[in-house]
N, C-alpha and C positions, 0 to 999 in steps of 0.2 A: 313252256314256263317251268322253272326249276321246282323240284319237289322239296319241301321243307318238313323235317320231322319235328312235330310239336310234342314236347314232354314237359312234365312238371319237375322242377328241381326239388321241391318240397312236397312231401306226401302228408296229408292230414291224417292224424292218428286218434281222433276223438273216440272211435269205436274201441280201440285198444285200451284207452284210458278208462272207458266205461266198463270194459271187461275186468280190468284191474280192480276197480272199486266194487263191482259186484262180487268178485272173488273174496275181497276183504269182508264184505257183508255176510258171507256165508258163515263166518266164524263169529262175527260180532257186528250188529247193526250200528252200534255206537262207534266202532272203529271206522266203519264206512263213512259215517257222518263227519267224524273228526278229520279223516283224510280228505274228504271231498272239500270241506271248508278250508283246510290248510292249503291244498293245491290251488283252489280258486284264488286265494290271497297271493300265492307265489306267482301264478300266471298273470294276475292283475298288476302286481308290483313290478315284476321284471320283464314281462312280455307285453304288458298293456293290452291283454286280451282277457275278457271276462267270460268267454264261453269256450268249452272244450273243442267245439267243432272247428275252431280256427288254429288249434295247436298242430304244429308240424314236426317232422323229424329234425329239421334244422334247428328249430326252437330248443329242443332237448339237447341235441348233440353240441351245439355251439353257443347258443344264447344262455344256456343253463349249465355251462361247464363247471368244473370244480372250483376254479378261481372265482367265477361270478357268484356261485353259491356261498363260498367262504366269506366273500365281502358282504353279501346280503345278510347272512346271519350274524356276522360281526357287527354290522351296522344296527341290526335289531337289538343286539345286546346292550349297546351303549346309547340308544335313542332315549331321550328324556321327555317327560311331560312338562308342562309349564311350571309345576311346583318343584321341579328338579328330581323327582323320583323316576325310576325306570318305567318306560312305556310298556315293555313286553317282559313277562315273567320267563324264567328258564323253562317252565313247562310248555308255554306257548311256542317258544323257539324249538324245543325238542319235538313237539308235535309236527311242526312244519318240516323239520329235518327228516324225521322218520317217514313222513309222507312222500317227500320227493325222492329220498334214497330208495325207498321200497318200489316206487313207480319206475325209477330208472333201472333197478335190478330186474323188475318184471319185464320191461320192454326189451332190455338187453337179452334176457333169457329166451324171450319169444323171437329174437332176431329181428325185431322191429327197428332197433337203433344200434349204432356202434358206439360203445362207450367203455373206457377203461375203468372198471369198477374199483381198482386200487386207488384211483384218485379220490374216491368218496371217503377214504379213511380219515381225511382231514376234518370231516364233519363229525365231531364227537359230541355225545350227549352231555349236557350241562348238569351240574348238581342241582337238585331241587330243594336244597336246604338253605338257600339264601347265601351261599358262600360267595365271597368277593375275591377278585383278583388281587394278589399281594404285590407290594412293592419289592422289587429286586434290590438287594444291597449293592451299594456302589462298587465295592471291590469285586463282587461276583459279576456285575455287569461288565467290568473291564476285563475279567477273565474270559467271559463269553466273546468279547470283541477280539481279544488276542488269539483265542483258540480258533475261531471261525475265520480269522484273517489268514490262516494257513491252509484253508480249504480252497477248492475251486471257486472262483469269483470271490476270493477272500478279501480283496480290497473293498468291494462293494459291501460285503457282509459286515466287515469291521466298521466301516464308516457309517453305515445305516444305523448301527447300534449307538455309535458316538453321537450322531445327529439326533436320534430319538431321545437319548439321555440328556442332551443339551437343551432341546427345544420342547420336548413333550409332544411332538407331532405324532399323530396316529399313523398306522401302517399305510392306510389309503393315501394320506397326504404325502408321505415320504415317497411312495412308489410312483406318485404322479408328479413329484417336484421336478421342475425344469430350471435351467440356468437363468432363465428370464425372471425367475422368482427372487433373484438376488440383486441387491443394490448396494454398492460399496459407498460408505460414508467415511468421514474423517476418523472416527473412533471405533469402527467396526464394520459389520456388513448386515444390512437389513434383509430379512427373509420374509417375503410378503406374498400373500395369495393374489392370483390374478386369473382372469378368464374362468375356465372350467375347474381349475384346481382350487376349490374352496374346501372348507372344513365340514364337519358333520352338520347336517341341517342347512347346508348351502351357505354357511357363514364365512365371512372374511376372517383371515388370521394374519398375524404379524408377529415377528420375533426378531431378535438381534443376536448375532454370534460374533466371536472374535475373528480378526483377520487371520490369526494363526490357524483356527479351525477351518476357515474358508480355504486357505491355501492347501490344507490337507485334502479337502473335498475336490480341489482342482485336479488332483491326481487322477480322478475318474475320467477326465477328458483325454488323458494319455492312453487309456485303454479303449477309446472309441465312443465314449458316452458324451456325444457332442450336444444333444438336446436335453434328454432326461438324465438325471443323476444316476438312477438305478435301473437295471434291467431285470432285477429279481422279481419273483412272484409271491403271492400270498402263501402258496403251497411250500415254497422254499423257506420262507420265514417261519412257518409253522414247524416244518421238519427241523430247522435249525434250533428252535427252542426246545423241541423234544430231545434232540441229541445233547444239548447243553444240560438239560435237567438230569439226563441219565448219566452223563460222563463227568460233569464238573460240579454238579450241585449236590451238596451233602446236607442240605437243610430239611429235606423231606417235603418241600413245597414245590409244586409244579408251576413255574413261572411262565407267563405267556409274553408275547411281544409287547402287549399293553403294559406290562410291569415296568418297562422303561419310562413310560409316560408318568406312572405313579412316582417313580424315582425323581423325575424332573420337577414335578409339581411340589413334592415334599422338600427337595433341596432349595427350590425357589422360596418356599415358605420360610425355611430356616435361615437362608442367606439374607433375607430381607427383614430380619428381626421379628419373625413370626407374624408377618403381615398377611392376613387372609386375602386382602384385595390383590396383592401381587400374585399370590398362588392362584386365585380365581382367573386372573388375566392369563397367566401362564397356561392354565388348563383349558382356557377358552370355554369356560362354563357360563351358562346364562343364569344359573341360580347358585347362590352361595352355599346352599345346603348340599349340593353335589360335591363342592370342593371340601366342605367340612367332612363329608363321608369319606372322601379320599384320605384325608389326614387322620381322621379318627381311627380308621381301620388299619393304619400303617403302624407297624411295631417300631416305635421310636425310643424304646427302652426307658419310658417315663413312668411305668407302672410302679406304684409305691413310692413316688417321689417325696411325699410328705414325711413318711417314715424314714426314708433315707436321709432327708434333711435334718430330722431330729437327732439322728445318731451319728452325724458327721459334721464336724466343724466347717463352717463356710469358708474359713481362712486357712484350711489345712494346706492347700497348694502353696501358700506363701511361706510356710514354715519348713517344708521338706527340702532335702538337698537337691541341687541342680540335676545331679545324675538320676535320682529317683523320679523327679518330675519328667525328665526326658523319657525315661523307661516307661512310665505310665502313659505318656502321650503316644508313644510308639504302639501301645496296645489298644488305643482307642480306635473306633470305627473310622475308616477312611473319610467318610463324609463329614464327620465331626472335625477331623484334622483340616479338611478343606475349608470349613467355616473359620477355624482358628487362623489359618494362613491368610485367608481373605481379610480378616479383621486386622492382622498384623500389616498386611500390604496397605490397607486403607489408612491405618494410623501412621505408617511410615510416610505416605504421600502427603500427609498434612504437615510434615516437617517437624513435629514435636519430638520424634525419636531418632532423628538422623544423626 
């Protein structure tokens, strides 16, 4: 009879985790309690294991790799309660990040696991002062798309920014998007969730884009992306935004990929006559308060509008020269010009100004 060698692919590391927690407890019993609670939640949420004795090397190395952790904490940041407020505070997220990062560093140092610690740099501490992610200006978003279009995987990077700006889809939804999500119709292309690719909270989502944008996206098939649109990772998107903020951004604001969603929601709101319902649908929010928070915290240059109105004639634009009017329009923000051009286009299509 043949001899078979029996070995375990995964080694349980519960004793190492307990050692780590006891080590933390030497300096502060509160730190040990906080870390123990935080790790319990991560193991339960991502590994579906509630006890340390079932945690393995493979769990840490592969099932909790940097991309998985980035997605996990990103989802925590945007998860909402029924009243539209955030479910998790920045401090709670920071506690969990610190716990898992410290554990991985400890296990790596003890040579229990193999893990590239540089990958953990994408997990940055969040501000604890209630700061919100800002909307990126439209012209800057287009600069990012143009700049990253010249990098490796430039076509994907440029188009994922354009699609995020157009639809307001989150990074997770975009990275999971497949060609089967698209349905061509007479006046455009429907982009709709199906199967596993649903939005936050396992919700269905739907949007509509122009055929022109869809044709641009089809270029991705020419580089071998036959099933999914994008082969990028969360880590690449995060690095991309950091480079953009450093190289192209002079505002002093650190924009994240989610800033494109804020831009999409804001432009939808303005493009539809300040319709909060349209913006809410665009954002796929379940509570209008969340959408209001998006719009209220976005700098739309409306501060002091009453005073400005008192000191400026409402009909001034009708009295100035054509040259001055054009000069002033050229200096307006690109998104404002886009609204004006859309209004002109719609009026022209009605036949009154042909």
